[in-house]
FIKOLZA-1660 file (N, C-alpha, C; in steps of 0.1 Angstrom, whole numbers, plus 5000, padded with zeros to 4 digits):
% residues 151
   i   px   py   pz ch aa at
   1 4853 5105 5046  A  M  N
   1 4842 5094 5046  A  M CA
   1 4845 5085 5058  A  M  C
   2 4835 5084 5067  A  Q  N
   2 4837 5074 5078  A  Q CA
   2 4828 5062 5075  A  Q  C
   3 4834 5051 5075  A  L  N
   3 4826 5038 5073  A  L CA
   3 4822 5032 5086  A  L  C
   4 4811 5025 5087  A  D  N
   4 4808 5017 5099  A  D CA
   4 4816 5005 5098  A  D  C
   5 4815 4996 5107  A  E  N
   5 4822 4984 5108  A  E CA
   5 4818 4974 5096  A  E  C
   6 4805 4974 5093  A  T  N
   6 4800 4965 5082  A  T CA
   6 4806 4970 5070  A  T  C
   7 4805 4983 5067  A  D  N
   7 4811 4989 5054  A  D CA
   7 4826 4987 5053  A  D  C
   8 4833 4988 5064  A  D  N
   8 4847 4986 5064  A  D CA
   8 4850 4971 5061  A  D  C
   9 4843 4962 5067  A  W  N
   9 4844 4948 5065  A  W CA
   9 4842 4945 5049  A  W  C
  10 4831 4950 5044  A  A  N
  10 4828 4948 5030  A  A CA
  10 4839 4953 5021  A  A  C
  11 4844 4966 5024  A  W  N
  11 4855 4971 5015  A  W CA
  11 4866 4962 5015  A  W  C
  12 4871 4958 5027  A  C  N
  12 4883 4950 5027  A  C CA
  12 4881 4936 5020  A  C  C
  13 4869 4931 5022  A  E  N
  13 4866 4918 5015  A  E CA
  13 4866 4919 5000  A  E  C
  14 4861 4931 4995  A  Q  N
  14 4859 4932 4980  A  Q CA
  14 4873 4936 4975  A  Q  C
  15 4882 4940 4983  A  L  N
  15 4896 4945 4978  A  L CA
  15 4905 4932 4977  A  L  C
  16 4902 4922 4985  A  Y  N
  16 4911 4910 4984  A  Y CA
  16 4914 4904 4970  A  Y  C
  17 4904 4903 4961  A  P  N
  17 4906 4897 4948  A  P CA
  17 4916 4906 4940  A  P  C
  18 4915 4919 4943  A  A  N
  18 4924 4928 4936  A  A CA
  18 4938 4927 4941  A  A  C
  19 4940 4924 4954  A  V  N
  19 4953 4922 4959  A  V CA
  19 4959 4909 4954  A  V  C
  20 4951 4899 4953  A  V  N
  20 4956 4886 4947  A  V CA
  20 4960 4888 4932  A  V  C
  21 4952 4895 4925  A  A  N
  21 4955 4898 4911  A  A CA
  21 4968 4906 4910  A  A  C
  22 4970 4916 4919  A  Y  N
  22 4981 4924 4919  A  Y CA
  22 4995 4916 4921  A  Y  C
  23 4994 4907 4931  A  V  N
  23 5005 4898 4934  A  V CA
  23 5009 4889 4922  A  V  C
  24 4998 4884 4916  A  T  N
  24 5000 4876 4904  A  T CA
  24 5005 4883 4893  A  T  C
  25 5001 4895 4890  A  T  N
  25 5005 4904 4878  A  T CA
  25 5020 4908 4881  A  T  C
  26 5023 4911 4893  A  Q  N
  26 5038 4915 4896  A  Q CA
  26 5047 4904 4897  A  Q  C
  27 5041 4891 4897  A  Q  N
  27 5050 4879 4898  A  Q CA
  27 5058 4879 4911  A  Q  C
  28 5051 4882 4921  A  I  N
  28 5057 4882 4935  A  I CA
  28 5057 4868 4940  A  I  C
  29 5069 4863 4943  A  Q  N
  29 5069 4850 4948  A  Q CA
  29 5063 4850 4962  A  Q  C
  30 5054 4840 4964  A  H  N
  30 5047 4840 4977  A  H CA
  30 5042 4827 4981  A  H  C
  31 5038 4826 4994  A  G  N
  31 5031 4815 5000  A  G CA
  31 5017 4820 5000  A  G  C
  32 5010 4819 5012  A  E  N
  32 4998 4824 5014  A  E CA
  32 4997 4839 5013  A  E  C
  33 4985 4843 5007  A  I  N
  33 4983 4858 5007  A  I CA
  33 4972 4860 5017  A  I  C
  34 4975 4867 5028  A  C  N
  34 4965 4869 5039  A  C CA
  34 4953 4874 5033  A  C  C
  35 4941 4869 5038  A  D  N
  35 4928 4873 5032  A  D CA
  35 4922 4885 5039  A  D  C
  36 4930 4891 5048  A  W  N
  36 4925 4903 5056  A  W CA
  36 4937 4913 5057  A  W  C
  37 4935 4926 5055  A  P  N
  37 4947 4935 5057  A  P CA
  37 4952 4935 5071  A  P  C
  38 4965 4937 5073  A  E  N
  38 4972 4939 5085  A  E CA
  38 4967 4952 5092  A  E  C
  39 4965 4962 5082  A  W  N
  39 4961 4975 5087  A  W CA
  39 4954 4981 5075  A  W  C
  40 4942 4989 5078  A  D  N
  40 4936 4996 5068  A  D CA
  40 4930 5009 5072  A  D  C
  41 4926 5017 5063  A  C  N
  41 4920 5030 5065  A  C CA
  41 4910 5031 5053  A  C  C
  42 4900 5022 5055  A  A  N
  42 4889 5020 5046  A  A CA
  42 4882 5034 5044  A  A  C
  43 4877 5037 5032  A  P  N
  43 4879 5031 5019  A  P CA
  43 4890 5036 5011  A  P  C
  44 4901 5040 5017  A  Y  N
  44 4912 5046 5010  A  Y CA
  44 4924 5037 5008  A  Y  C
  45 4930 5031 5018  A  L  N
  45 4941 5023 5016  A  L CA
  45 4942 5012 5027  A  L  C
  46 4949 5001 5023  A  S  N
  46 4951 4990 5032  A  S CA
  46 4965 4984 5030  A  S  C
  47 4969 4977 5040  A  L  N
  47 4983 4971 5039  A  L CA
  47 4981 4955 5042  A  L  C
  48 4986 4948 5033  A  W  N
  48 4984 4933 5033  A  W CA
  48 4998 4926 5035  A  W  C
  49 4997 4916 5041  A  A  N
  49 5009 4907 5043  A  A CA
  49 5009 4895 5033  A  A  C
  50 5019 4892 5027  A  V  N
  50 5021 4881 5017  A  V CA
  50 5032 4872 5023  A  V  C
  51 5029 4859 5025  A  E  N
  51 5039 4850 5032  A  E CA
  51 5051 4848 5023  A  E  C
  52 5062 4847 5029  A  D  N
  52 5074 4843 5023  A  D CA
  52 5074 4828 5020  A  D  C
  53 5076 4824 5007  A  P  N
  53 5075 4810 5004  A  P CA
  53 5087 4802 5010  A  P  C
  54 5098 4809 5012  A  D  N
  54 5110 4802 5018  A  D CA
  54 5110 4802 5033  A  D  C
  55 5100 4809 5039  A  D  N
  55 5100 4810 5053  A  D CA
  55 5085 4810 5058  A  D  C
  56 5078 4799 5056  A  P  N
  56 5063 4799 5059  A  P CA
  56 5060 4804 5072  A  P  C
  57 5049 4812 5073  A  G  N
  57 5045 4818 5086  A  G CA
  57 5051 4832 5088  A  G  C
  58 5060 4837 5079  A  F  N
  58 5065 4850 5080  A  F CA
  58 5063 4858 5068  A  F  C
  59 5062 4871 5069  A  V  N
  59 5059 4879 5058  A  V CA
  59 5071 4881 5049  A  V  C
  60 5067 4879 5037  A  G  N
  60 5078 4881 5026  A  G CA
  60 5077 4894 5018  A  G  C
  61 5065 4898 5017  A  H  N
  61 5062 4912 5011  A  H CA
  61 5051 4918 5017  A  H  C
  62 5050 4931 5016  A  W  N
  62 5040 4940 5020  A  W CA
  62 5034 4945 5008  A  W  C
  63 5020 4945 5006  A  I  N
  63 5013 4950 4995  A  I CA
  63 5004 4963 5001  A  I  C
  64 5007 4974 4995  A  L  N
  64 4999 4986 4998  A  L CA
  64 4988 4987 4987  A  L  C
  65 4975 4987 4991  A  A  N
  65 4965 4986 4982  A  A CA
  65 4955 4997 4984  A  A  C
  66 4952 5005 4974  A  G  N
  66 4942 5015 4975  A  G CA
  66 4929 5011 4970  A  G  C
  67 4920 5019 4970  A  D  N
  67 4906 5016 4966  A  D CA
  67 4906 5011 4951  A  D  C
  68 4901 5000 4948  A  S  N
  68 4900 4995 4935  A  S CA
  68 4886 4996 4929  A  S  C
  69 4877 5002 4935  A  S  N
  69 4863 5002 4931  A  S CA
  69 4861 5012 4920  A  S  C
  70 4870 5022 4918  A  G  N
  70 4868 5033 4909  A  G CA
  70 4861 5046 4913  A  G  C
  71 4857 5045 4927  A  T  N
  71 4850 5057 4932  A  T CA
  71 4860 5068 4938  A  T  C
  72 4872 5065 4940  A  Q  N
  72 4882 5076 4944  A  Q CA
  72 4887 5083 4932  A  Q  C
  73 4888 5096 4932  A  P  N
  73 4893 5104 4921  A  P CA
  73 4908 5101 4919  A  P  C
  74 4915 5100 4929  A  Q  N
  74 4930 5097 4928  A  Q CA
  74 4934 5086 4939  A  Q  C
  75 4929 5073 4935  A  P  N
  75 4932 5063 4945  A  P CA
  75 4947 5060 4947  A  P  C
  76 4949 5057 4960  A  V  N
  76 4963 5053 4964  A  V CA
  76 4966 5041 4954  A  V  C
  77 4977 5042 4948  A  P  N
  77 4981 5031 4939  A  P CA
  77 4985 5019 4946  A  P  C
  78 4984 5007 4940  A  F  N
  78 4990 4995 4946  A  F CA
  78 5005 4995 4945  A  F  C
  79 5012 4990 4954  A  D  N
  79 5026 4989 4955  A  D CA
  79 5031 4977 4964  A  D  C
  80 5043 4973 4963  A  H  N
  80 5047 4963 4971  A  H CA
  80 5062 4964 4974  A  H  C
  81 5066 4960 4986  A  L  N
  81 5079 4961 4992  A  L CA
  81 5083 4947 4997  A  L  C
  82 5096 4943 4996  A  P  N
  82 5100 4931 5004  A  P CA
  82 5099 4935 5019  A  P  C
  83 5095 4924 5027  A  A  N
  83 5094 4926 5041  A  A CA
  83 5107 4927 5049  A  A  C
  84 5118 4925 5042  A  T  N
  84 5131 4924 5048  A  T CA
  84 5133 4938 5057  A  T  C
  85 5136 4935 5070  A  D  N
  85 5138 4946 5079  A  D CA
  85 5124 4954 5081  A  D  C
  86 5113 4950 5077  A  L  N
  86 5100 4956 5080  A  L CA
  86 5091 4946 5085  A  L  C
  87 5093 4943 5098  A  A  N
  87 5085 4933 5104  A  A CA
  87 5071 4936 5108  A  A  C
  88 5069 4950 5110  A  E  N
  88 5056 4955 5114  A  E CA
  88 5049 4963 5104  A  E  C
  89 5036 4964 5104  A  P  N
  89 5029 4971 5094  A  P CA
  89 5033 4986 5094  A  P  C
  90 5034 4991 5106  A  R  N
  90 5038 5005 5107  A  R CA
  90 5051 5009 5100  A  R  C
  91 5061 4999 5102  A  E  N
  91 5074 5001 5095  A  E CA
  91 5072 5001 5080  A  E  C
  92 5064 4992 5075  A  A  N
  92 5061 4990 5061  A  A CA
  92 5055 5003 5056  A  A  C
  93 5045 5008 5062  A  L  N
  93 5039 5021 5058  A  L CA
  93 5049 5033 5057  A  L  C
  94 5058 5033 5067  A  Q  N
  94 5069 5044 5066  A  Q CA
  94 5078 5041 5054  A  Q  C
  95 5081 5028 5051  A  A  N
  95 5089 5025 5040  A  A CA
  95 5083 5029 5027  A  A  C
  96 5070 5027 5026  A  F  N
  96 5063 5030 5013  A  F CA
  96 5063 5046 5012  A  F  C
  97 5061 5053 5023  A  A  N
  97 5062 5068 5023  A  A CA
  97 5075 5073 5018  A  A  C
  98 5086 5066 5024  A  K  N
  98 5099 5071 5019  A  K CA
  98 5102 5067 5004  A  K  C
  99 5097 5056 5000  A  K  N
  99 5100 5051 4986  A  K CA
  99 5092 5061 4977  A  K  C
 100 5080 5064 4980  A  W  N
 100 5071 5073 4972  A  W CA
 100 5077 5088 4972  A  W  C
 101 5082 5093 4983  A  A  N
 101 5088 5106 4983  A  A CA
 101 5099 5106 4976  A  A  C
 102 5108 5097 4975  A  A  N
 102 5120 5096 4966  A  A CA
 102 5116 5096 4952  A  A  C
 103 5107 5087 4949  A  L  N
 103 5102 5087 4934  A  L CA
 103 5096 5100 4930  A  L  C
 104 5088 5107 4938  A  A  N
 104 5082 5120 4935  A  A CA
 104 5094 5130 4933  A  A  C
 105 5103 5130 4943  A  A  N
 105 5114 5139 4941  A  A CA
 105 5122 5138 4928  A  A  C
 106 5124 5125 4925  A  G  N
 106 5131 5122 4912  A  G CA
 106 5122 5127 4900  A  G  C
 107 5109 5124 4900  A  A  N
 107 5100 5128 4890  A  A CA
 107 5100 5143 4887  A  A  C
 108 5101 5151 4899  A  V  N
 108 5102 5166 4897  A  V CA
 108 5113 5170 4889  A  V  C
 109 5124 5162 4890  A  K  N
 109 5137 5164 4882  A  K CA
 109 5136 5157 4869  A  K  C
 110 5125 5151 4865  A  G  N
 110 5123 5146 4851  A  G CA
 110 5128 5131 4850  A  G  C
 111 5129 5125 4862  A  Q  N
 111 5133 5111 4862  A  Q CA
 111 5121 5102 4864  A  Q  C
 112 5117 5095 4854  A  D  N
 112 5105 5086 4854  A  D CA
 112 5109 5073 4861  A  D  C
 113 5099 5066 4866  A  W  N
 113 5101 5054 4873  A  W CA
 113 5094 5042 4864  A  W  C
 114 5098 5030 4865  A  Q  N
 114 5093 5020 4859  A  Q CA
 114 5085 5010 4870  A  Q  C
 115 5074 5003 4866  A  G  N
 115 5068 4994 4875  A  G CA
 115 5060 5001 4885  A  G  C
 116 5059 4995 4896  A  S  N
 116 5050 4999 4908  A  S CA
 116 5057 5010 4915  A  S  C
 117 5049 5020 4920  A  P  N
 117 5034 5022 4917  A  P CA
 117 5031 5028 4904  A  P  C
 118 5019 5023 4898  A  V  N
 118 5015 5028 4886  A  V CA
 118 5005 5040 4889  A  V  C
 119 5009 5051 4884  A  V  N
 119 5001 5063 4886  A  V CA
 119 4999 5069 4873  A  V  C
 120 4985 5072 4870  A  P  N
 120 4982 5078 4857  A  P CA
 120 4986 5092 4856  A  P  C
 121 4987 5097 4844  A  G  N
 121 4990 5111 4841  A  G CA
 121 5004 5113 4836  A  G  C
 122 5007 5126 4833  A  D  N
 122 5020 5129 4829  A  D CA
 122 5029 5130 4840  A  D  C
 123 5042 5130 4839  A  L  N
 123 5052 5129 4849  A  L CA
 123 5050 5140 4860  A  L  C
 124 5047 5153 4857  A  A  N
 124 5044 5163 4867  A  A CA
 124 5033 5159 4875  A  A  C
 125 5022 5155 4870  A  D  N
 125 5009 5151 4876  A  D CA
 125 5012 5139 4886  A  D  C
 126 5019 5129 4881  A  R  N
 126 5023 5118 4888  A  R CA
 126 5031 5121 4901  A  R  C
 127 5041 5130 4898  A  A  N
 127 5050 5134 4909  A  A CA
 127 5041 5142 4920  A  A  C
 128 5032 5150 4916  A  R  N
 128 5024 5158 4927  A  R CA
 128 5016 5148 4934  A  R  C
 129 5010 5138 4927  A  Q  N
 129 5000 5128 4934  A  Q CA
 129 5009 5119 4943  A  Q  C
 130 5020 5115 4938  A  L  N
 130 5028 5106 4947  A  L CA
 130 5034 5113 4959  A  L  C
 131 5037 5125 4957  A  K  N
 131 5043 5134 4968  A  K CA
 131 5032 5136 4978  A  K  C
 132 5020 5139 4974  A  R  N
 132 5009 5141 4984  A  R CA
 132 5006 5129 4992  A  R  C
 133 5006 5117 4984  A  Q  N
 133 5002 5105 4990  A  Q CA
 133 5014 5100 5000  A  Q  C
 134 5026 5102 4995  A  A  N
 134 5037 5099 5004  A  A CA
 134 5036 5107 5018  A  A  C
 135 5032 5119 5016  A  E  N
 135 5031 5128 5029  A  E CA
 135 5020 5122 5038  A  E  C
 136 5009 5118 5032  A  L  N
 136 4998 5112 5038  A  L CA
 136 5002 5099 5046  A  L  C
 137 5009 5090 5038  A  L  N
 137 5014 5077 5044  A  L CA
 137 5023 5080 5056  A  L  C
 138 5031 5090 5055  A  Q  N
 138 5040 5094 5066  A  Q CA
 138 5033 5099 5078  A  Q  C
 139 5023 5107 5076  A  Q  N
 139 5014 5112 5087  A  Q CA
 139 5007 5100 5093  A  Q  C
 140 5001 5091 5086  A  L  N
 140 4994 5080 5091  A  L CA
 140 5003 5071 5099  A  L  C
 141 5016 5069 5094  A  A  N
 141 5026 5061 5101  A  A CA
 141 5031 5067 5114  A  A  C
 142 5031 5081 5115  A  E  N
 142 5034 5088 5127  A  E CA
 142 5022 5090 5137  A  E  C
 143 5010 5087 5133  A  D  N
 143 4999 5089 5142  A  D CA
 143 4998 5077 5153  A  D  C
 144 5003 5079 5165  A  D  N
 144 5003 5069 5175  A  D CA
 144 4990 5063 5178  A  D  C
 145 4979 5071 5177  A  E  N
 145 4966 5066 5180  A  E CA
 145 4962 5054 5170  A  E  C
 146 4966 5056 5157  A  L  N
 146 4963 5046 5148  A  L CA
 146 4969 5032 5150  A  L  C
 147 4980 5033 5158  A  W  N
 147 4987 5020 5160  A  W CA
 147 4987 5015 5174  A  W  C
 148 4977 5020 5183  A  Q  N
 148 4977 5016 5197  A  Q CA
 148 4975 5001 5198  A  Q  C
 149 4968 4995 5189  A  D  N
 149 4965 4980 5190  A  D CA
 149 4979 4972 5187  A  D  C
 150 4988 4978 5180  A  D  N
 150 5000 4972 5177  A  D CA
 150 5010 4972 5188  A  D  C
 151 5008 4980 5199  A  D  N
 151 5018 4981 5209  A  D CA
 151 5018 4969 5219  A  D  C
% end
């Protein structure tokens, strides 16, 4: 699905309250929650910066947010990572891919995980979904054309 600029704008704008709710629910210490994603692939996923309360003006956490409208059959789940050593959005996306691949590999061996990301279904289904999505995140992070504006 290809969105035009107006649809892309609307999707990101509608997702912001869900990002704020996620940060609140996860009790992530924060300063300002940026009201626009640092990177997005609407209507599937977006990457949001959350300010470090101890270092205003700098990212403290990255929030990966998938579609919260309910229209995607297996939406990318929300997740978060501290921004330590992840200064750029591309680095954050790679870190989420690595985290999810490790969780999926553990789940295949019967190791469940607690907390984020929350993926519905039994452990085997969750492992398959997270593995597929980790591979997608890695492909997106490796695609130089998607990151030309960041150079």
